[in-house]
N, C-alpha and C positions, 0 to 999 in steps of 0.2 A: 684472749693472752696471745701474746706476739711469738709467733714461731715463724721457721722456714717452710715455704712452701712446698710441696710432695710433687714432682714428677712424674713420668713414665720410666725411669731410670731408677726410681727410687725403691729400696728392701722394703716391701713391706711384709708382716708374717701375720698369719695368725698363732692364736693363742699357745698352739699347740706345734706348733713350727712348720707349717704349710704357707706353701709362695703364694704371694698375692698379688696379679696384676691388673690396673685400671682397665672396664670394658671398652669405653669410651674417653681416652683423652681429648684433652683440651688443645685443639690444635691452634688456635688462637691467641693464646700467651705460653711463650716458650721460656723456659729457664735453665742454662747451661743448656742449651740446644736439643731438649727434651718438651715435647710439651706436657703442659700442668693438667691436673686433675681438677673436676670440678665435683661440690656433692652431689649431684646430682649423677654423677656414673660409679655404678656398682662395680664390683673389686670379683672378680673371679680366683677362686683357690684351688691350687694343687697342691697333691701329696701332704695333706690331715689327715697324719697316724691316730687321729681320736677315737676311741671306743669305748663302750661302757657294757661293763659285765662278758665282754669278749663279741658282742656285738658292735660293728663298725657305728660309729657318728659321727661322718668329717664335713669338716666345715665346707660348705661348697661356695656359697658366694657370698658376699658382705656389701653393707649400706652406710655410709657415712650417715651419721645423725648430728655430727657437732660440726661446725666447720667454720671457716673465716667470719666475722660480722661485718668487717669493713672493704674486705677485696673480693669483690665481683668478678667474673668473664662469663661474657652472652647472658647476664642476668641472674647467674648461679655462685650461692658462694665457692669459692678457691679453697680446695682441701691443704691444712697447715699439719707441722708433724706433730702438734699437740692435739689433734683432732680428733672423735671419736667415731667409731663402727662397732655395727653390731653385724657378727656372723649369723648365717642360717644352714643349718637349721637348731643349732644349739646356742645362741646368745654370747657368745663369747667375744672377746673384742680383736680389732687387727691392733697389729704394734708396727709402728712405722718405726723403724732400725738407723737405716743411711738415707741421707737426703742432702740435694745441693744446699748450700749453709750462705751463697751470696745474696737470696734474696729472700724478706722478710715480711711477712704479712698480719695482720690481725681482724 
């Protein structure tokens, strides 16, 4: 499905409200002056408050599992607003909240 491309300045949260940032943005393609993100780039998550029965099990990293089908950069699919990611160690999703709206991919 078409959607806006995610970029370094996009707001992405884990399902528990932790802040997620790409570890290796893609400087080859920029949108709104910010590097985009490809499916290969893992995200680091900070501030996840998730715990189970008093034992902390916060989201630490996340990896995109579904990304653009038709738009690639450096041979990797770019990440879209509707792409899907899985957090480690608990398997919850990442939630893109705010991104640039000018460049749409599919």
